[in-house]
C-alpha positions as CSV (number, residue, x, y, z in Angstrom):
1,M,-20.1,14.6,37.1
2,R,-16.5,14.5,38.2
3,K,-14.6,17.7,37.5
4,E,-11.2,19.1,38.2
5,L,-9.6,22.3,37.2
6,V,-6.0,21.8,36.1
7,S,-3.6,24.7,35.9
8,A,-1.2,25.2,33.0
9,S,1.8,24.6,35.3
10,R,0.3,21.3,36.4
11,N,-0.1,20.2,32.7
12,A,3.5,21.2,32.1
13,D,4.6,19.1,35.0
14,A,2.7,16.1,33.7
15,A,4.1,16.5,30.2
16,S,7.7,16.7,31.5
17,R,7.3,13.3,33.3
18,H,7.7,11.5,29.9
19,D,11.0,9.8,29.4
20,W,11.6,11.4,26.0
21,L,14.0,9.4,23.8
22,E,17.3,11.0,23.1
23,L,16.9,10.9,19.3
24,E,20.5,11.9,18.7
25,R,21.6,8.7,20.4
26,V,19.1,6.2,18.9
27,A,18.3,7.3,15.4
28,R,19.5,9.2,12.3
29,V,17.4,11.6,10.5
30,E,16.7,12.1,6.7
31,L,14.9,15.2,5.5
32,S,14.0,16.8,2.3
33,S,15.3,20.3,3.0
34,E,16.4,22.6,5.8
35,A,16.6,26.4,6.0
36,E,19.7,28.1,7.3
37,G,19.3,28.9,11.0
38,Y,16.4,26.4,11.4
39,P,18.1,23.0,11.6
40,V,16.1,19.9,12.3
41,E,17.9,19.5,15.6
42,G,16.0,22.5,16.8
43,A,12.8,20.4,16.7
44,L,14.1,16.9,17.5
45,L,16.5,17.3,20.4
46,N,15.2,17.6,24.0
47,D,17.1,20.8,24.4
48,G,16.4,22.1,20.9
49,Q,15.3,25.6,20.4
50,G,13.8,27.5,17.5
51,G,12.4,24.5,15.6
52,W,12.9,23.4,12.0
53,R,11.9,25.1,8.8
54,A,12.1,23.8,5.2
55,N,14.3,25.7,2.8
56,E,11.6,25.8,0.1
57,P,7.8,25.7,-0.1
58,G,5.9,22.5,-0.8
59,I,5.6,19.0,0.7
60,Q,8.4,18.0,3.0
61,T,9.4,14.7,4.6
62,I,11.3,14.0,7.9
63,R,12.3,10.4,8.5
64,L,13.7,9.0,11.7
65,L,15.6,5.7,11.2
66,F,16.2,3.9,14.4
67,D,19.4,2.0,15.1
68,H,17.4,-0.7,16.8
69,P,13.6,-1.3,16.9
70,H,11.9,0.8,19.5
71,T,8.6,0.8,21.4
72,I,6.8,4.2,21.2
73,Q,4.0,5.1,23.5
74,V,3.8,8.9,23.3
75,I,4.3,11.1,20.3
76,R,4.3,14.9,20.7
77,L,4.1,17.2,17.7
78,V,4.1,21.0,18.0
79,F,3.7,23.3,15.0
80,R,3.9,27.1,15.1
81,E,3.1,29.6,12.4
82,E,2.9,33.3,13.3
83,E,3.6,34.9,9.8
84,C,1.0,33.7,7.3
85,E,-2.5,32.2,7.1
86,R,-2.4,28.7,5.7
87,T,-4.0,25.2,6.0
88,Q,-1.5,22.5,6.8
89,E,-1.9,18.8,6.5
90,F,0.5,16.3,8.0
91,V,0.7,12.5,8.0
92,L,2.6,10.5,10.5
93,R,3.5,6.9,9.6
94,W,5.6,4.1,11.0
95,L,7.4,1.0,9.7
96,P,7.5,-2.0,12.0
97,I,10.4,-4.4,12.0
98,G,10.1,-6.9,9.1
99,A,7.2,-5.0,7.4
100,A,7.3,-3.9,3.8
101,S,4.6,-1.2,4.0
102,W,4.0,1.9,6.1
103,R,1.2,2.1,8.7
104,D,-0.6,5.4,9.3
105,I,-0.6,6.8,12.8
106,V,-2.5,10.0,12.1
107,R,-3.4,12.4,9.3
108,Q,-4.5,15.8,10.4
109,Q,-5.3,19.3,9.0
110,W,-4.9,22.5,10.8
111,N,-5.7,26.1,9.9
112,F,-3.1,28.6,11.0
113,S,-4.0,32.3,11.4
114,P,-1.6,35.0,12.7
115,S,-4.6,36.8,14.3
116,G,-5.7,33.8,16.3
117,S,-4.5,30.2,15.8
118,T,-0.7,30.2,15.7
119,A,0.1,26.9,17.3
120,E,-1.0,23.3,17.0
121,S,0.2,20.9,19.8
122,E,-0.7,17.3,19.9
123,D,0.2,14.4,22.2
124,Y,-0.7,11.0,20.8
125,R,-0.9,7.9,23.0
126,V,0.1,5.0,20.9
127,D,1.3,1.4,21.3
128,L,3.9,0.9,18.5
129,R,6.2,-2.0,19.0
130,G,9.2,-2.8,16.9
131,V,9.4,0.7,15.2
132,T,12.3,0.8,12.7
133,T,11.3,4.1,11.0
134,L,9.0,7.0,11.7
135,K,8.0,9.3,8.8
136,L,6.4,12.7,9.0
137,V,5.1,14.2,5.7
138,I,4.0,17.9,5.9
139,D,2.0,19.7,3.2
140,P,2.3,23.2,4.7
141,D,-0.1,25.0,2.4
142,L,-2.7,22.8,0.9
143,G,-3.3,23.5,-2.7
144,R,-1.3,26.7,-2.9
145,R,2.3,25.5,-2.3
146,E,3.5,28.9,-1.2
147,A,4.5,28.4,2.4
148,A,7.5,26.5,3.8
149,A,6.9,23.7,6.2
150,T,7.8,24.1,9.9
151,L,8.0,21.8,12.9
152,F,8.6,23.3,16.3
153,E,8.9,20.1,18.3
154,L,8.8,16.3,17.8
155,R,9.3,14.2,20.9
156,L,8.9,10.4,21.4
157,A,8.6,8.3,24.5
C-alpha cells in the first residue's frame, strides 16, 4: 500500500497551478437572476470575492458563451451555504462546436446543513474539445423552492 499524507497547504499549491481561463476575456455570461451585492463576477472572475446569489428562489441558469471554441480540462465548482438546511441539485452541460444538443458533464445533489456541511467543492477532470457554451443549472432547494441559488466559485482550465 502506497500512502502519502498531503497537507492542506500542499493541496492549495497544486490547485493554484491550473492555468484558469480569464472568463471576462474569452466569454460572455447569461444568467437568470442576480441579487444586489452578489454579482456573477464574484464567482467567475479569478479575483472574484463573495460569490453569486440569485435574486429569487427557484431553479437558476448560468450560461458561458465563448467567443471562440475552447478546450476545457478542469472544472472547479464551489458552493457554500451557511444559513439554511437544503438539498441542492446542479447539472453542468456543454455544447460542442456544430452540435445541436447539450451534453451532460455531471448531475449532482448535495445536502447543506449550517451545523455541519456548509460547502461543496468539486474539481472535475474532463476532456472537452470545441466548447462553445457551458451551462450550469442549479435547483437550490429540491422540491421546496424556498432558497435562492448560490455559487461561490466557477473556474475553468
